[in-house]
Backbone as JSON, one array per atom type, in Angstrom:
{
  "sequence": "MNEKQRLAFLNKKKCARCNTNKGLEAHHVKPRLAGGTHETSNLLPLCRPCHLKWEKRMKGYWIEKKVNK",
  "N": [[96.15, 42.9, 110.89], [98.38, 43.97, 113.36], [99.26, 43.36, 116.86], [99.68, 45.83, 118.16], [98.43, 47.76, 116.53], [95.81, 46.73, 116.65], [95.28, 47.15, 119.39], [95.41, 49.96, 119.54], [93.24, 50.57, 117.92], [91.16, 49.44, 119.45], [91.18, 51.14, 121.57], [90.31, 53.52, 120.53], [92.21, 54.74, 119.07], [93.87, 56.41, 120.58], [96.07, 57.9, 123.04], [96.33, 56.45, 126.16], [96.73, 58.1, 128.36], [97.0, 60.93, 127.61], [95.3, 61.32, 125.57], [96.14, 61.98, 122.89], [96.53, 61.28, 119.41], [98.82, 60.76, 118.12], [101.99, 59.15, 117.37], [101.7, 56.62, 118.74], [102.55, 53.96, 121.0], [102.99, 50.65, 122.12], [102.48, 49.98, 125.47], [103.7, 48.0, 128.05], [101.84, 46.9, 130.72], [102.42, 45.21, 132.92], [105.73, 44.86, 133.04], [107.8, 43.23, 130.58], [110.26, 42.48, 131.76], [109.43, 41.76, 134.31], [107.95, 39.5, 133.79], [105.78, 40.04, 132.26], [103.48, 39.81, 129.42], [102.84, 39.93, 125.72], [100.15, 40.04, 125.39], [96.97, 41.49, 124.72], [95.56, 42.17, 127.01], [97.65, 43.01, 128.69], [98.63, 45.34, 127.6], [98.81, 48.88, 126.86], [97.93, 51.6, 124.89], [100.25, 54.21, 124.48], [101.34, 57.54, 123.9], [104.65, 58.54, 122.67], [105.9, 60.53, 124.41], [104.36, 60.26, 126.84], [104.85, 57.61, 127.26], [107.61, 57.5, 127.72], [107.79, 59.01, 130.11], [106.21, 57.44, 131.86], [107.66, 55.07, 131.92], [110.09, 55.86, 132.91], [109.4, 56.58, 135.49], [108.52, 54.25, 136.53], [110.47, 52.31, 136.23], [112.44, 51.85, 138.25], [110.87, 50.74, 140.33], [110.0, 48.27, 139.28], [112.4, 46.94, 138.83], [113.47, 46.78, 141.47], [111.47, 45.19, 142.65], [111.76, 42.78, 141.21], [114.27, 42.05, 142.06], [113.91, 41.63, 144.7], [112.39, 39.33, 144.98]],
  "CA": [[96.38, 43.92, 111.92], [99.15, 43.5, 114.41], [98.77, 43.61, 118.17], [99.74, 47.31, 118.47], [97.33, 48.36, 115.73], [94.56, 46.31, 117.22], [95.14, 47.79, 120.6], [95.08, 51.34, 119.23], [91.86, 50.61, 117.36], [90.19, 49.22, 120.51], [91.24, 52.35, 122.36], [89.9, 54.63, 119.75], [93.41, 55.33, 118.52], [94.35, 57.49, 121.39], [96.97, 57.58, 124.15], [95.46, 56.22, 127.36], [96.97, 59.2, 129.41], [96.76, 62.3, 127.26], [94.34, 61.27, 124.42], [96.62, 62.31, 121.59], [96.5, 60.16, 118.48], [100.13, 60.74, 117.42], [103.13, 58.45, 117.88], [101.42, 55.69, 119.71], [103.4, 52.82, 121.21], [102.31, 49.69, 123.07], [103.07, 49.92, 126.72], [103.37, 46.77, 128.8], [101.46, 47.21, 132.06], [103.41, 44.43, 133.68], [106.85, 44.77, 132.08], [108.44, 41.89, 130.24], [111.31, 42.18, 132.74], [108.77, 41.22, 135.44], [107.18, 38.39, 133.37], [104.59, 40.45, 131.42], [103.37, 39.25, 128.09], [102.45, 40.73, 124.79], [98.74, 39.87, 125.23], [96.22, 42.7, 124.73], [95.17, 42.5, 128.42], [98.75, 43.57, 129.38], [99.08, 46.43, 126.8], [98.06, 50.05, 126.78], [98.52, 52.49, 123.92], [100.66, 55.52, 125.06], [102.21, 58.3, 122.98], [106.0, 58.45, 123.04], [106.17, 61.31, 125.59], [103.82, 59.68, 128.0], [105.5, 56.35, 127.55], [108.86, 57.76, 128.31], [107.5, 59.46, 131.46], [105.8, 56.25, 132.69], [108.85, 54.09, 132.0], [111.12, 56.49, 133.88], [108.85, 56.62, 136.81], [108.31, 52.8, 137.01], [111.63, 51.42, 136.06], [113.05, 51.45, 139.57], [110.02, 49.97, 141.05], [110.0, 46.87, 138.86], [113.69, 46.35, 139.03], [113.46, 46.45, 142.87], [110.52, 44.13, 142.84], [112.37, 41.53, 140.66], [115.48, 41.67, 142.85], [113.48, 41.23, 146.11], [111.49, 38.17, 144.91]],
  "C": [[97.24, 43.26, 113.07], [98.62, 43.94, 115.83], [98.71, 45.1, 118.48], [98.63, 48.01, 117.76], [95.97, 47.97, 116.28], [94.25, 46.98, 118.56], [94.76, 49.3, 120.49], [93.65, 51.47, 118.75], [90.9, 50.39, 118.5], [90.1, 50.4, 121.49], [90.93, 53.62, 121.62], [91.04, 55.43, 119.27], [93.97, 56.52, 119.3], [95.2, 57.1, 122.52], [95.98, 57.48, 125.36], [95.69, 57.26, 128.4], [96.62, 60.51, 128.87], [95.77, 62.48, 126.05], [94.8, 61.81, 123.13], [96.52, 61.09, 120.71], [97.82, 60.05, 117.72], [101.22, 59.94, 118.09], [102.77, 57.47, 118.92], [102.37, 54.43, 119.76], [102.65, 51.88, 122.09], [103.18, 49.65, 124.33], [102.71, 48.7, 127.42], [103.06, 47.18, 130.28], [102.28, 46.52, 133.08], [104.61, 44.18, 132.75], [107.33, 43.31, 131.83], [109.48, 41.54, 131.21], [110.74, 41.49, 133.91], [107.81, 40.06, 135.04], [105.95, 38.77, 132.62], [104.66, 39.9, 130.06], [102.98, 40.34, 127.05], [100.92, 40.68, 124.52], [98.09, 41.28, 125.41], [95.89, 43.12, 126.2], [96.36, 43.14, 129.18], [99.35, 44.8, 128.57], [98.18, 47.69, 126.91], [98.69, 50.96, 125.67], [98.9, 53.81, 124.58], [101.45, 56.16, 123.91], [103.64, 58.21, 123.53], [106.25, 59.3, 124.31], [105.59, 60.71, 126.84], [104.46, 58.34, 128.31], [106.83, 56.52, 128.18], [108.71, 58.15, 129.8], [107.12, 58.32, 132.36], [106.91, 55.32, 132.87], [109.91, 54.66, 132.98], [110.65, 56.36, 135.35], [108.79, 55.16, 137.39], [109.43, 51.93, 137.0], [112.17, 50.97, 137.35], [112.16, 50.55, 140.33], [110.02, 48.48, 140.6], [111.37, 46.17, 138.96], [113.82, 45.92, 140.56], [112.57, 45.26, 143.19], [111.08, 42.8, 142.37], [113.48, 41.11, 141.56], [115.05, 41.15, 144.2], [112.44, 40.03, 146.04], [111.83, 37.16, 145.89]]
}
């Protein structure tokens, strides 16, 4: 079982935001761009639509945070 499958299993195979069980992806809570890892503690299962919404909303925040270090 790979990391994404294990994470989905631990979360009852549902998106952490909308509870769907289709099209799950591993979302990095702390993005790799900001030094996040692939460890389970840094991952959430999100469906594709929720993942895209979250990434769009947070992208500017993490880029600004990295630039202002």
